py3Dmol code that shows the C-alpha trace and the ligand (Angstrom):
import py3Dmol

protein = """\
ATOM      1  CA  UNK A   1      23.436 142.053 195.298  1.00  0.00           C
ATOM      2  CA  UNK A   2      20.191 144.080 195.306  1.00  0.00           C
ATOM      3  CA  UNK A   3      20.648 147.593 194.027  1.00  0.00           C
ATOM      4  CA  UNK A   4      19.695 150.031 196.760  1.00  0.00           C
ATOM      5  CA  UNK A   5      20.766 153.164 194.926  1.00  0.00           C
ATOM      6  CA  UNK A   6      19.500 154.196 191.516  1.00  0.00           C
ATOM      7  CA  UNK A   7      21.615 156.471 189.374  1.00  0.00           C
ATOM      8  CA  UNK A   8      19.782 159.425 187.945  1.00  0.00           C
ATOM      9  CA  UNK A   9      19.533 159.151 184.151  1.00  0.00           C
ATOM     10  CA  UNK A  10      20.650 162.803 183.885  1.00  0.00           C
ATOM     11  CA  UNK A  11      24.101 161.907 185.274  1.00  0.00           C
ATOM     12  CA  UNK A  12      26.579 163.476 185.239  1.00  0.00           C
ATOM     13  CA  UNK A  13      24.682 166.516 186.479  1.00  0.00           C
ATOM     14  CA  UNK A  14      27.629 168.902 186.369  1.00  0.00           C
ATOM     15  CA  UNK A  15      31.092 168.892 184.851  1.00  0.00           C
ATOM     16  CA  UNK A  16      33.916 171.416 184.434  1.00  0.00           C
ATOM     17  CA  UNK A  17      32.073 172.787 181.390  1.00  0.00           C
ATOM     18  CA  UNK A  18      29.322 174.142 183.698  1.00  0.00           C
ATOM     19  CA  UNK A  19      31.724 176.311 185.702  1.00  0.00           C
ATOM     20  CA  UNK A  20      31.813 179.935 184.508  1.00  0.00           C
ATOM     21  CA  UNK A  21      35.628 180.048 184.479  1.00  0.00           C
ATOM     22  CA  UNK A  22      38.181 177.648 183.037  1.00  0.00           C
ATOM     23  CA  UNK A  23      38.152 174.542 185.253  1.00  0.00           C
ATOM     24  CA  UNK A  24      39.896 171.192 185.139  1.00  0.00           C
ATOM     25  CA  UNK A  25      37.179 169.258 186.972  1.00  0.00           C
ATOM     26  CA  UNK A  26      34.023 169.629 189.097  1.00  0.00           C
ATOM     27  CA  UNK A  27      33.310 166.878 191.627  1.00  0.00           C
ATOM     28  CA  UNK A  28      32.724 165.790 195.277  1.00  0.00           C
ATOM     29  CA  UNK A  29      29.642 167.944 196.023  1.00  0.00           C
ATOM     30  CA  UNK A  30      28.279 168.793 199.467  1.00  0.00           C
ATOM     31  CA  UNK A  31      24.480 169.113 199.435  1.00  0.00           C
ATOM     32  CA  UNK A  32      21.809 170.846 201.485  1.00  0.00           C
ATOM     33  CA  UNK A  33      18.344 172.358 201.296  1.00  0.00           C
ATOM     34  CA  UNK A  34      18.465 176.131 200.932  1.00  0.00           C
ATOM     35  CA  UNK A  35      15.738 178.626 200.103  1.00  0.00           C
ATOM     36  CA  UNK A  36      13.419 175.984 198.651  1.00  0.00           C
ATOM     37  CA  UNK A  37      16.132 174.623 196.361  1.00  0.00           C
ATOM     38  CA  UNK A  38      18.889 172.053 196.469  1.00  0.00           C
ATOM     39  CA  UNK A  39      22.244 173.714 196.917  1.00  0.00           C
ATOM     40  CA  UNK A  40      25.509 171.978 196.153  1.00  0.00           C
ATOM     41  CA  UNK A  41      28.980 173.081 197.144  1.00  0.00           C
ATOM     42  CA  UNK A  42      31.055 171.678 194.323  1.00  0.00           C
ATOM     43  CA  UNK A  43      34.782 171.153 194.456  1.00  0.00           C
ATOM     44  CA  UNK A  44      36.246 172.760 191.360  1.00  0.00           C
ATOM     45  CA  UNK A  45      39.870 172.187 190.519  1.00  0.00           C
ATOM     46  CA  UNK A  46      41.413 174.964 188.454  1.00  0.00           C
ATOM     47  CA  UNK A  47      44.086 174.880 185.791  1.00  0.00           C
ATOM     48  CA  UNK A  48      46.802 174.996 188.436  1.00  0.00           C
ATOM     49  CA  UNK A  49      45.462 172.018 190.378  1.00  0.00           C
ATOM     50  CA  UNK A  50      44.101 174.131 193.240  1.00  0.00           C
ATOM     51  CA  UNK A  51      40.515 173.517 194.382  1.00  0.00           C
ATOM     52  CA  UNK A  52      37.815 175.946 195.512  1.00  0.00           C
ATOM     53  CA  UNK A  53      34.204 175.342 196.570  1.00  0.00           C
ATOM     54  CA  UNK A  54      31.499 176.733 194.271  1.00  0.00           C
ATOM     55  CA  UNK A  55      27.764 177.054 194.935  1.00  0.00           C
ATOM     56  CA  UNK A  56      25.362 175.480 192.410  1.00  0.00           C
ATOM     57  CA  UNK A  57      21.571 175.704 192.841  1.00  0.00           C
ATOM     58  CA  UNK A  58      18.665 173.878 191.257  1.00  0.00           C
ATOM     59  CA  UNK A  59      14.918 173.866 191.957  1.00  0.00           C
ATOM     60  CA  UNK A  60      14.548 170.132 191.363  1.00  0.00           C
ATOM     61  CA  UNK A  61      18.084 169.059 192.265  1.00  0.00           C
ATOM     62  CA  UNK A  62      18.606 167.602 188.802  1.00  0.00           C
ATOM     63  CA  UNK A  63      18.266 170.200 186.042  1.00  0.00           C
ATOM     64  CA  UNK A  64      18.817 173.908 185.368  1.00  0.00           C
ATOM     65  CA  UNK A  65      21.775 174.340 187.686  1.00  0.00           C
ATOM     66  CA  UNK A  66      22.850 177.913 188.315  1.00  0.00           C
ATOM     67  CA  UNK A  67      26.488 178.203 189.295  1.00  0.00           C
ATOM     68  CA  UNK A  68      27.599 181.383 191.081  1.00  0.00           C
ATOM     69  CA  UNK A  69      29.992 183.689 189.256  1.00  0.00           C
ATOM     70  CA  UNK A  70      32.734 183.175 191.838  1.00  0.00           C
ATOM     71  CA  UNK A  71      33.547 180.531 194.446  1.00  0.00           C
ATOM     72  CA  UNK A  72      32.268 180.736 198.028  1.00  0.00           C
ATOM     73  CA  UNK A  73      35.387 179.241 199.594  1.00  0.00           C
ATOM     74  CA  UNK A  74      38.742 179.678 197.887  1.00  0.00           C
ATOM     75  CA  UNK A  75      42.283 179.873 199.251  1.00  0.00           C
ATOM     76  CA  UNK A  76      42.647 182.984 201.384  1.00  0.00           C
ATOM     77  CA  UNK A  77      44.512 181.757 204.437  1.00  0.00           C
ATOM     78  CA  UNK A  78      47.983 180.153 204.396  1.00  0.00           C
ATOM     79  CA  UNK A  79      46.549 176.899 205.717  1.00  0.00           C
ATOM     80  CA  UNK A  80      44.484 176.475 202.533  1.00  0.00           C
ATOM     81  CA  UNK A  81      46.956 177.734 199.934  1.00  0.00           C
ATOM     82  CA  UNK A  82      46.799 174.433 198.004  1.00  0.00           C
ATOM     83  CA  UNK A  83      43.036 174.348 198.041  1.00  0.00           C
ATOM     84  CA  UNK A  84      39.662 174.139 199.775  1.00  0.00           C
ATOM     85  CA  UNK A  85      38.463 170.586 199.097  1.00  0.00           C
ATOM     86  CA  UNK A  86      35.550 168.235 199.730  1.00  0.00           C
ATOM     87  CA  UNK A  87      32.993 170.291 201.694  1.00  0.00           C
ATOM     88  CA  UNK A  88      30.238 168.810 203.844  1.00  0.00           C
ATOM     89  CA  UNK A  89      27.334 171.098 204.787  1.00  0.00           C
ATOM     90  CA  UNK A  90      25.224 170.762 207.924  1.00  0.00           C
ATOM     91  CA  UNK A  91      22.263 172.988 208.722  1.00  0.00           C
ATOM     92  CA  UNK A  92      22.364 173.875 212.421  1.00  0.00           C
ATOM     93  CA  UNK A  93      18.947 175.045 213.667  1.00  0.00           C
ATOM     94  CA  UNK A  94      20.417 176.342 216.960  1.00  0.00           C
ATOM     95  CA  UNK A  95      22.576 178.804 215.016  1.00  0.00           C
ATOM     96  CA  UNK A  96      20.200 179.394 212.126  1.00  0.00           C
ATOM     97  CA  UNK A  97      23.292 178.809 209.995  1.00  0.00           C
ATOM     98  CA  UNK A  98      24.923 176.228 207.791  1.00  0.00           C
ATOM     99  CA  UNK A  99      28.318 174.963 208.951  1.00  0.00           C
ATOM    100  CA  UNK A 100      30.714 173.835 206.243  1.00  0.00           C
ATOM    101  CA  UNK A 101      33.445 171.359 207.142  1.00  0.00           C
ATOM    102  CA  UNK A 102      36.132 171.215 204.462  1.00  0.00           C
ATOM    103  CA  UNK A 103      39.646 170.018 203.838  1.00  0.00           C
ATOM    104  CA  UNK A 104      42.103 172.892 204.004  1.00  0.00           C
ATOM    105  CA  UNK A 105      45.127 171.782 202.049  1.00  0.00           C
ATOM    106  CA  UNK A 106      48.615 173.307 202.290  1.00  0.00           C
ATOM    107  CA  UNK A 107      52.257 172.292 202.549  1.00  0.00           C
ATOM    108  CA  UNK A 108      51.354 171.201 206.084  1.00  0.00           C
ATOM    109  CA  UNK A 109      49.047 168.532 204.672  1.00  0.00           C
ATOM    110  CA  UNK A 110      45.254 168.240 204.715  1.00  0.00           C
ATOM    111  CA  UNK A 111      43.546 169.699 207.792  1.00  0.00           C
ATOM    112  CA  UNK A 112      39.927 170.007 208.926  1.00  0.00           C
ATOM    113  CA  UNK A 113      38.573 173.551 208.713  1.00  0.00           C
ATOM    114  CA  UNK A 114      35.121 174.920 209.502  1.00  0.00           C
ATOM    115  CA  UNK A 115      33.235 177.897 208.116  1.00  0.00           C
ATOM    116  CA  UNK A 116      29.720 179.178 208.749  1.00  0.00           C
ATOM    117  CA  UNK A 117      27.234 180.972 206.529  1.00  0.00           C
ATOM    118  CA  UNK A 118      23.676 182.318 206.650  1.00  0.00           C
ATOM    119  CA  UNK A 119      23.212 183.022 202.983  1.00  0.00           C
ATOM    120  CA  UNK A 120      25.836 181.148 200.929  1.00  0.00           C
ATOM    121  CA  UNK A 121      26.991 184.560 199.668  1.00  0.00           C
ATOM    122  CA  UNK A 122      29.627 185.129 202.361  1.00  0.00           C
ATOM    123  CA  UNK A 123      31.314 182.881 204.905  1.00  0.00           C
ATOM    124  CA  UNK A 124      32.948 183.313 208.268  1.00  0.00           C
ATOM    125  CA  UNK A 125      35.989 181.081 208.643  1.00  0.00           C
ATOM    126  CA  UNK A 126      36.492 179.382 212.009  1.00  0.00           C
ATOM    127  CA  UNK A 127      39.952 178.233 210.866  1.00  0.00           C
ATOM    128  CA  UNK A 128      41.634 174.878 211.289  1.00  0.00           C
ATOM    129  CA  UNK A 129      39.906 172.932 214.031  1.00  0.00           C
ATOM    130  CA  UNK A 130      41.780 169.626 213.645  1.00  0.00           C
ATOM    131  CA  UNK A 131      45.421 169.668 212.563  1.00  0.00           C
ATOM    132  CA  UNK A 132      46.952 167.639 209.664  1.00  0.00           C
ATOM    133  CA  UNK A 133      46.691 164.896 208.509  1.00  0.00           C
ATOM    134  CA  UNK A 134      42.948 164.964 208.884  1.00  0.00           C
ATOM    135  CA  UNK A 135      39.998 165.254 206.469  1.00  0.00           C
ATOM    136  CA  UNK A 136      36.489 163.938 205.620  1.00  0.00           C
ATOM    137  CA  UNK A 137      34.865 165.896 208.465  1.00  0.00           C
ATOM    138  CA  UNK A 138      31.152 166.528 208.926  1.00  0.00           C
ATOM    139  CA  UNK A 139      29.265 168.184 211.775  1.00  0.00           C
ATOM    140  CA  UNK A 140      26.193 166.731 213.472  1.00  0.00           C
ATOM    141  CA  UNK A 141      23.250 169.177 213.228  1.00  0.00           C
ATOM    142  CA  UNK A 142      22.631 169.611 216.942  1.00  0.00           C
ATOM    143  CA  UNK A 143      24.367 169.169 220.262  1.00  0.00           C
ATOM    144  CA  UNK A 144      24.094 165.920 222.166  1.00  0.00           C
ATOM    145  CA  UNK A 145      24.500 166.209 225.925  1.00  0.00           C
ATOM    146  CA  UNK A 146      25.514 169.819 225.378  1.00  0.00           C
ATOM    147  CA  UNK A 147      28.361 168.969 222.989  1.00  0.00           C
ATOM    148  CA  UNK A 148      28.789 169.452 219.254  1.00  0.00           C
ATOM    149  CA  UNK A 149      30.010 166.348 217.428  1.00  0.00           C
ATOM    150  CA  UNK A 150      32.281 166.100 214.400  1.00  0.00           C
ATOM    151  CA  UNK A 151      33.137 163.089 212.274  1.00  0.00           C
ATOM    152  CA  UNK A 152      36.733 163.193 211.085  1.00  0.00           C
ATOM    153  CA  UNK A 153      39.393 161.030 209.527  1.00  0.00           C
ATOM    154  CA  UNK A 154      42.931 161.404 210.840  1.00  0.00           C
ATOM    155  CA  UNK A 155      45.732 159.217 209.549  1.00  0.00           C
ATOM    156  CA  UNK A 156      46.800 157.230 212.576  1.00  0.00           C
ATOM    157  CA  UNK A 157      48.386 153.860 213.041  1.00  0.00           C
ATOM    158  CA  UNK A 158      49.385 153.996 209.380  1.00  0.00           C
ATOM    159  CA  UNK A 159      45.859 154.167 208.035  1.00  0.00           C
ATOM    160  CA  UNK A 160      42.591 156.094 208.035  1.00  0.00           C
ATOM    161  CA  UNK A 161      39.775 155.103 210.365  1.00  0.00           C
ATOM    162  CA  UNK A 162      36.675 157.212 211.097  1.00  0.00           C
ATOM    163  CA  UNK A 163      36.782 159.132 214.360  1.00  0.00           C
ATOM    164  CA  UNK A 164      34.364 161.264 216.344  1.00  0.00           C
ATOM    165  CA  UNK A 165      35.261 164.364 218.372  1.00  0.00           C
ATOM    166  CA  UNK A 166      33.226 166.671 220.598  1.00  0.00           C
ATOM    167  CA  UNK A 167      33.331 170.378 221.373  1.00  0.00           C
ATOM    168  CA  UNK A 168      31.504 172.851 223.603  1.00  0.00           C
ATOM    169  CA  UNK A 169      31.900 175.738 221.135  1.00  0.00           C
ATOM    170  CA  UNK A 170      32.751 174.407 217.609  1.00  0.00           C
ATOM    171  CA  UNK A 171      36.338 175.666 218.067  1.00  0.00           C
ATOM    172  CA  UNK A 172      37.929 173.416 220.668  1.00  0.00           C
ATOM    173  CA  UNK A 173      37.645 169.725 219.875  1.00  0.00           C
ATOM    174  CA  UNK A 174      38.463 166.836 222.175  1.00  0.00           C
ATOM    175  CA  UNK A 175      37.372 163.437 223.419  1.00  0.00           C
ATOM    176  CA  UNK A 176      38.448 162.193 219.988  1.00  0.00           C
ATOM    177  CA  UNK A 177      38.075 158.463 219.548  1.00  0.00           C
ATOM    178  CA  UNK A 178      37.772 155.826 216.846  1.00  0.00           C
ATOM    179  CA  UNK A 179      34.230 155.211 215.683  1.00  0.00           C
ATOM    180  CA  UNK A 180      34.593 152.825 212.725  1.00  0.00           C
ATOM    181  CA  UNK A 181      37.718 150.997 211.633  1.00  0.00           C
ATOM    182  CA  UNK A 182      39.016 150.322 208.157  1.00  0.00           C
ATOM    183  CA  UNK A 183      38.646 146.536 208.035  1.00  0.00           C
ATOM    184  CA  UNK A 184      42.077 145.811 206.599  1.00  0.00           C
ATOM    185  CA  UNK A 185      43.398 143.105 204.334  1.00  0.00           C
ATOM    186  CA  UNK A 186      41.097 142.065 201.488  1.00  0.00           C
ATOM    187  CA  UNK A 187      37.994 143.995 202.558  1.00  0.00           C
ATOM    188  CA  UNK A 188      36.330 146.480 200.175  1.00  0.00           C
ATOM    189  CA  UNK A 189      36.879 149.093 202.916  1.00  0.00           C
ATOM    190  CA  UNK A 190      40.154 147.598 204.064  1.00  0.00           C
ATOM    191  CA  UNK A 191      42.723 150.248 203.122  1.00  0.00           C
ATOM    192  CA  UNK A 192      40.975 153.279 204.647  1.00  0.00           C
ATOM    193  CA  UNK A 193      37.538 154.754 205.197  1.00  0.00           C
ATOM    194  CA  UNK A 194      36.135 158.251 205.634  1.00  0.00           C
ATOM    195  CA  UNK A 195      32.902 160.132 206.124  1.00  0.00           C
ATOM    196  CA  UNK A 196      30.776 160.780 203.071  1.00  0.00           C
ATOM    197  CA  UNK A 197      27.553 162.735 203.419  1.00  0.00           C
ATOM    198  CA  UNK A 198      26.753 164.733 206.562  1.00  0.00           C
ATOM    199  CA  UNK A 199      25.180 162.479 209.259  1.00  0.00           C
ATOM    200  CA  UNK A 200      21.469 161.945 208.569  1.00  0.00           C
ATOM    201  CA  UNK A 201      19.220 161.806 211.628  1.00  0.00           C
ATOM    202  CA  UNK A 202      16.526 159.129 211.371  1.00  0.00           C
ATOM    203  CA  UNK A 203      14.203 157.576 213.964  1.00  0.00           C
ATOM    204  CA  UNK A 204      16.534 154.525 213.885  1.00  0.00           C
ATOM    205  CA  UNK A 205      19.702 156.506 214.580  1.00  0.00           C
ATOM    206  CA  UNK A 206      22.316 158.462 212.646  1.00  0.00           C
ATOM    207  CA  UNK A 207      22.738 157.079 209.160  1.00  0.00           C
ATOM    208  CA  UNK A 208      26.219 157.447 207.693  1.00  0.00           C
ATOM    209  CA  UNK A 209      27.056 157.004 204.020  1.00  0.00           C
ATOM    210  CA  UNK A 210      30.811 156.492 204.141  1.00  0.00           C
ATOM    211  CA  UNK A 211      33.477 155.759 201.557  1.00  0.00           C
ATOM    212  CA  UNK A 212      35.726 152.742 201.747  1.00  0.00           C
ATOM    213  CA  UNK A 213      38.905 152.178 199.793  1.00  0.00           C
ATOM    214  CA  UNK A 214      40.380 148.936 198.567  1.00  0.00           C
ATOM    215  CA  UNK A 215      43.921 149.130 197.252  1.00  0.00           C
ATOM    216  CA  UNK A 216      44.156 147.149 194.018  1.00  0.00           C
ATOM    217  CA  UNK A 217      47.294 146.409 192.026  1.00  0.00           C
ATOM    218  CA  UNK A 218      45.997 148.908 189.454  1.00  0.00           C
ATOM    219  CA  UNK A 219      45.137 151.581 192.041  1.00  0.00           C
ATOM    220  CA  UNK A 220      42.478 152.315 194.656  1.00  0.00           C
ATOM    221  CA  UNK A 221      38.738 151.642 194.246  1.00  0.00           C
ATOM    222  CA  UNK A 222      36.371 153.937 196.197  1.00  0.00           C
ATOM    223  CA  UNK A 223      32.971 152.502 197.135  1.00  0.00           C
ATOM    224  CA  UNK A 224      30.161 153.452 199.542  1.00  0.00           C
ATOM    225  CA  UNK A 225      28.905 151.632 202.634  1.00  0.00           C
ATOM    226  CA  UNK A 226      26.383 152.343 205.392  1.00  0.00           C
ATOM    227  CA  UNK A 227      26.702 152.608 209.143  1.00  0.00           C
ATOM    228  CA  UNK A 228      24.168 153.434 211.846  1.00  0.00           C
ATOM    229  CA  UNK A 229      25.047 155.232 215.085  1.00  0.00           C
ATOM    230  CA  UNK A 230      22.942 155.241 218.228  1.00  0.00           C
ATOM    231  CA  UNK A 231      20.700 158.292 218.147  1.00  0.00           C
ATOM    232  CA  UNK A 232      21.392 159.405 221.733  1.00  0.00           C
ATOM    233  CA  UNK A 233      24.948 158.102 221.951  1.00  0.00           C
ATOM    234  CA  UNK A 234      26.569 158.429 218.499  1.00  0.00           C
ATOM    235  CA  UNK A 235      29.852 157.158 219.923  1.00  0.00           C
ATOM    236  CA  UNK A 236      28.192 153.747 219.652  1.00  0.00           C
ATOM    237  CA  UNK A 237      28.022 152.300 216.146  1.00  0.00           C
ATOM    238  CA  UNK A 238      25.082 149.888 216.195  1.00  0.00           C
ATOM    239  CA  UNK A 239      25.229 148.529 212.647  1.00  0.00           C
ATOM    240  CA  UNK A 240      27.332 148.536 209.486  1.00  0.00           C
ATOM    241  CA  UNK A 241      26.913 146.852 206.118  1.00  0.00           C
ATOM    242  CA  UNK A 242      29.301 144.011 205.461  1.00  0.00           C
ATOM    243  CA  UNK A 243      29.474 144.848 201.790  1.00  0.00           C
ATOM    244  CA  UNK A 244      29.331 148.081 199.848  1.00  0.00           C
ATOM    245  CA  UNK A 245      25.980 149.486 198.722  1.00  0.00           C
ATOM    246  CA  UNK A 246      27.269 151.598 195.822  1.00  0.00           C
ATOM    247  CA  UNK A 247      30.310 151.153 193.611  1.00  0.00           C
ATOM    248  CA  UNK A 248      31.814 152.534 190.391  1.00  0.00           C
ATOM    249  CA  UNK A 249      30.099 150.877 187.420  1.00  0.00           C
ATOM    250  CA  UNK A 250      29.298 153.402 184.732  1.00  0.00           C
ATOM    251  CA  UNK A 251      31.834 154.816 182.261  1.00  0.00           C
ATOM    252  CA  UNK A 252      31.771 158.203 184.056  1.00  0.00           C
ATOM    253  CA  UNK A 253      32.664 156.477 187.357  1.00  0.00           C
ATOM    254  CA  UNK A 254      35.142 154.045 185.841  1.00  0.00           C
ATOM    255  CA  UNK A 255      37.148 156.622 183.861  1.00  0.00           C
ATOM    256  CA  UNK A 256      38.256 160.152 184.682  1.00  0.00           C
ATOM    257  CA  UNK A 257      41.032 161.998 186.482  1.00  0.00           C
ATOM    258  CA  UNK A 258      41.003 159.262 189.132  1.00  0.00           C
ATOM    259  CA  UNK A 259      39.334 156.084 187.830  1.00  0.00           C
ATOM    260  CA  UNK A 260      36.996 153.876 189.859  1.00  0.00           C
ATOM    261  CA  UNK A 261      35.815 156.477 192.344  1.00  0.00           C
ATOM    262  CA  UNK A 262      32.358 157.213 193.734  1.00  0.00           C
ATOM    263  CA  UNK A 263      32.759 159.769 196.524  1.00  0.00           C
ATOM    264  CA  UNK A 264      29.620 161.168 198.244  1.00  0.00           C
ATOM    265  CA  UNK A 265      29.952 164.432 200.180  1.00  0.00           C
ATOM    266  CA  UNK A 266      26.293 165.299 200.712  1.00  0.00           C
ATOM    267  CA  UNK A 267      22.730 164.058 200.799  1.00  0.00           C
ATOM    268  CA  UNK A 268      19.232 165.472 201.166  1.00  0.00           C
ATOM    269  CA  UNK A 269      16.012 163.742 202.181  1.00  0.00           C
ATOM    270  CA  UNK A 270      13.097 163.919 199.718  1.00  0.00           C
ATOM    271  CA  UNK A 271       9.754 162.119 200.219  1.00  0.00           C
ATOM    272  CA  UNK A 272      11.226 159.115 201.995  1.00  0.00           C
ATOM    273  CA  UNK A 273      14.261 159.002 199.707  1.00  0.00           C
ATOM    274  CA  UNK A 274      17.911 159.759 200.285  1.00  0.00           C
ATOM    275  CA  UNK A 275      19.359 161.759 197.410  1.00  0.00           C
ATOM    276  CA  UNK A 276      23.085 161.103 197.499  1.00  0.00           C
ATOM    277  CA  UNK A 277      25.244 163.576 195.600  1.00  0.00           C
ATOM    278  CA  UNK A 278      28.659 162.219 194.750  1.00  0.00           C
ATOM    279  CA  UNK A 279      31.771 162.837 192.767  1.00  0.00           C
ATOM    280  CA  UNK A 280      32.484 160.394 189.948  1.00  0.00           C
ATOM    281  CA  UNK A 281      36.094 159.618 189.068  1.00  0.00           C
ATOM    282  CA  UNK A 282      37.174 163.008 190.489  1.00  0.00           C
ATOM    283  CA  UNK A 283      35.673 164.471 187.305  1.00  0.00           C
ATOM    284  CA  UNK A 284      31.929 165.101 187.618  1.00  0.00           C
ATOM    285  CA  UNK A 285      28.967 165.643 189.944  1.00  0.00           C
ATOM    286  CA  UNK A 286      26.352 162.875 190.024  1.00  0.00           C
ATOM    287  CA  UNK A 287      23.182 161.822 191.859  1.00  0.00           C
ATOM    288  CA  UNK A 288      21.887 158.452 193.028  1.00  0.00           C
ATOM    289  CA  UNK A 289      18.725 157.928 195.077  1.00  0.00           C
ATOM    290  CA  UNK A 290      17.550 155.229 197.466  1.00  0.00           C
ATOM    291  CA  UNK A 291      14.581 154.682 199.731  1.00  0.00           C
ATOM    292  CA  UNK A 292      15.484 155.580 203.324  1.00  0.00           C
ATOM    293  CA  UNK A 293      13.572 152.599 204.759  1.00  0.00           C
ATOM    294  CA  UNK A 294      15.489 150.248 202.453  1.00  0.00           C
ATOM    295  CA  UNK A 295      18.826 151.742 203.539  1.00  0.00           C
ATOM    296  CA  UNK A 296      17.877 151.325 207.191  1.00  0.00           C
ATOM    297  CA  UNK A 297      16.796 147.724 206.564  1.00  0.00           C
ATOM    298  CA  UNK A 298      20.047 147.039 204.709  1.00  0.00           C
ATOM    299  CA  UNK A 299      22.293 148.456 207.408  1.00  0.00           C
ATOM    300  CA  UNK A 300      20.448 146.572 210.118  1.00  0.00           C
ATOM    301  CA  UNK A 301      20.623 143.317 208.186  1.00  0.00           C
ATOM    302  CA  UNK A 302      24.178 142.992 206.886  1.00  0.00           C
ATOM    303  CA  UNK A 303      24.344 140.729 203.869  1.00  0.00           C
ATOM    304  CA  UNK A 304      27.271 139.072 202.162  1.00  0.00           C
ATOM    305  CA  UNK A 305      28.823 140.955 199.267  1.00  0.00           C
TER     306      UNK A 305
END
"""
ligand_1 = """\
12
BMA
C 40.599 161.196 198.503
C 40.181 162.657 198.468
C 39.040 162.876 197.517
C 39.187 162.143 196.217
C 39.615 160.700 196.446
C 39.833 159.928 195.167
O 41.781 161.060 199.220
O 41.275 163.429 198.069
O 38.931 164.250 197.265
O 37.973 162.165 195.519
O 40.785 160.679 197.229
O 40.867 160.494 194.408
"""
view = py3Dmol.view(width=600, height=400)
view.addModel(protein, "pdb")
view.setStyle({"model": 0}, {"cartoon": {"style": "trace"}})
view.addModel(ligand_1, "xyz")
view.setStyle({"model": 1}, {"stick": {}})
view.zoomTo()
view.show()
């Protein structure tokens, strides 16, 4: 299989050692452009096992990361008492704000919560917008036909498929329906799937980098695939890769707190390239890049694994 993504030689970019307090792990980063820099929202698990989301900034997106002294999103509300996990950031020009979708974890299970920020110094919580079990949410950057759109991943019918919901106000979500199905049985994305990076708008449609899980005898393997949604009608998936386009291969992806995991939560576009930030083995923050035109060609021309 042709390699679409190229791992950055500086991987892993960040680990628990880069967090200014004692941390167990640093992984699953959301990514966005902010103030001329690349900003990541890194999931940091503490010594108790509870996660918070920390801001890390870098001018070139690779080196000299500056991690804030305290997390941006940490458990405050009862619905997130077991952690704020796996953020996805979307810049929303209409609001002049960034909306963060994250997994709010509590004894109730994982739920989808939203928060908004102008400066990544303070956040306004919008609360739980989709009740448990639900996660892997990401907002589209602008309304379509007057409605906001949110990718999400409820557990329904015994498994996790990717769904899309719409809202007039970011608070009340409805018209929820299945968008992409876990393909079942032996498929690389057979056990369950979920959104990865925030949806990327391209002239060819909305490009999704999603994770797919195959349940092996030894445990799950998390890989990455591509899907393309119609630009004007994202409820219509127009293409999807048959096989994965990125999979755990290196020692830092193969071994860690959870082995055999690559888990993207954010991407930025740079000079015709997609910079995919991902968590490796639930233990570190990594970067892999691909040419956007090659990703579009790959998703439009599914090839055998
Ligand atoms: C998923 C999420 C991710 C995690 C992955 C692999 O269910 O909880 O945060 O990276 O499992 O452990």
